[in-house]
N, C-alpha and C positions, 0 to 999 in steps of 0.2 A: 598165578594170583602174586602181585607184585608186596615184597614186605617195605612199606613206605617207612615204617619207625626204624628200621635197621638202616635203610640209606640215609634219612635224616639225620639219625645218632651218627654216623660216621661224618657227614656236612658238618654237623655243630659240634664237633667233637673239641675245637679249639675253643668254645664258648667258654669262659669263664664266670660260673655261676654255681652257687649252690648245687648238690646233686638232688636234690628233690625240686627245687626251682627248675633245673635244665632239664629234668624230666618231664615236667607238664610242658614247657616249651615245646620239647619232641614230640610229643603225644597229639599237643594241639595243631602243630604243622603237620605231621604226618595223618592226621585225621582230614585236614583241609584236603590235601593233595588226594587221598582216600577219596573222599567225596567227589571232587574234580574227575579224577580217572573213572569212577562208576559211572557217574553224569554223564561223560563222553561216550562210555560204553552203550549205554542207554540209548544214546542217540544213533547208536551205529557205526561209532567209530571201530578202527579194529585196536587191537591191544598194545600194538606199538605207536599208531596214531595216537590213542588217547593215554599212554604214557608220557609220550612227547609233549602234547600239549599241557598236561599235568604239569610236568617237569619246567615248562614255560613259564609257570606262574611265578618263580624264583628265578630271576636274571642273574643275579649276581648274591651268590649265597657268601662271599666275603661283607659287603656291603650290607646284607641282612644280619649276620652275626654282630656286627658293629652298633647297628640300629636298637636289637635287641637288648646287648649290653647297655647302651646309652638309657634304654627307656627303663630297663629294671632297676639300674642305677639311680634313676631319678626318683621311681617309686621307692625306694628304700632309704635314699637320703634325705629327702624331705620331712618326713614323718620323723626322723631320728633328730633334724636339726630343730624342728619346732619343740620337741620334747626335751631335747638336752642344752639348748640355748636360749631360744625364745620365751619358752614359757617360764623356765626359771628366772631370767633375765627380769622379763615385764613385773614378776610376780616381787621381786627385789625392788623394784624402781615403784611400784605403786606403793608397796607397805613403808618404803623410805619417805615419799613424799606425802602421804596419808598420816603417818607418825610426825614429820616437821609440819603439816597443817593444825593438828591436833596441839603441838608441843605452841605453834605460834598463838594459838586461840586461847589453850587453857594453862600455858606455863609462864615463866617469870616475864613481865613485862621487859620489852627492851627500852623503855625509857624510864629514867629515874631523876627525883628532883636532883635541883641544881640551885645556887644561891640566886636570889632576885624571882623567885616563883618560876623559874625556866625550867625546861626539861632538858636532859642529856642523854644522849644514846650510850648504851653499852655496848662493848665489844662484841663484835659478832661471835667470838668463840665460849663468851658468858651466856649470852641468850640461845645458843644451840649447844648448848655444853649436852644438856640431857638427849638431844637426837644424837650426837654423836655416841654417846654412852649406848643407844638403842641398835646402831647399825652392826654391830658384832654380830648378835643374834640374826639380823637379816641377812647378814654374810653368809652365817653357817645355814639358814634355810635355802641360799640360793645352791650353794656347793653341794648339799645334801640332795635336793630335787635334781639337779644337773648329774652329778655322779651316779644318782640312782637308776637313771634312764640311760646311762653307758655313756656318757661324756668323756670326752677327751681331756685331758689337761688342759688344753687351751679353752675348751668352751667352759669346762669348772669355773677357771680362771676370769671369763668373760662374764660367766652370771654372777659371779661374786660381786665384781668392781659394776655392774651393770648401771646401777643408779646414779654414778658418776659421769657417764659417757654424755649425757646431753649437758653437763657443764663445762666436760672438756671440749667438747664440739664448739660450745658458745666461745671459751678462752682460745681456742686455737684458731677458730674459722671467723664466729660471728663478729666477736670484738673488733678483730683488724681491720675486716670489711668497714664497721661503723666509724672506726676511727679514720680511715681511708675517705669516707663519704661523708663525714661530717666533722668539720672543724671545729665546732663549738663544744663537742664532744672529747676531742682528741687534746685540747687546752686544758680541761679539768679532770685528765688521767693521767695521773703519774706512775712512774715503774713501781716505787714502793707500793701502790693501793693495787695496781694489778698483780703483784706478787701476793699481796694480803687477800685478795679476793680468789685468786688460782688455791692458794693453802686451804683458804676457809670454805670452799665448794668443791675442791677435787682432791688436793695431797691428803689434808686429815680425814676426809670422809673414807676416802679409798684404803688410806693405812687401817681405820676402823674394820671396814668390812672385810680385809683380809685377815686382819686379826680374830676374826671369828670364822669365817672360811675356810682358811687352809687348814687349820687345825682339824676341822670335821673331814675334808679330804683326805689328809692323812690319817684319820683314825678310821673312816669308812673304808678306804683302801686296802687297810691291815685287815680289818674285820671281814670284809667279805672274801680277803686273799686266804686269811685263818679258815674260812668257814670251806672254801674249794679245797683246799689240802685235807682237813678232816671229813670231808666228803658230806658237810652238813646242808 
């Protein structure tokens, strides 16, 4: 009687997986080889021939280890990436956009009376001051959701500033493309106007988000660390 589990365990000794996961892989593969061996024996193959045919199911153990490693890594990393970055990031983006829309509808009007019954537009910083003041709370939420899901510092930071990333992409990529393709737009945009827009939609909101997110990250990390130390 062949000890397929011991044989597979030796072949996959270098497989870098957690002990429980590795044992499951060994059991699954050993069971497959045993089923193949018993099936061949039932068809009249000798013990040696049946064993040889069963072993031929795996032509390259090194390649098999590599493929198992990649498959398990993908299984683990994809759900983690969703929980640690995409979900917190999309939540912060959604809340930031909803609050901005609410403030535009119910907040202070961007137009103020001017002499001669004309309307004058207020500065962007004044119009969206309320929105900027709510961003620390949104950044704090993004940091908490990402860190609680086990996110790295990079994932937590990205989740905090996620709401400004679309605007950053516009100023870094979208606007230069528009300036190159449309001469009319290029003649009407000055360098000071560019930096005003960049500050209003990227720099100021990012600072506000980080002002709320970074302290939460620091507090949660210390709190969890103290719980691990005390065994709570």
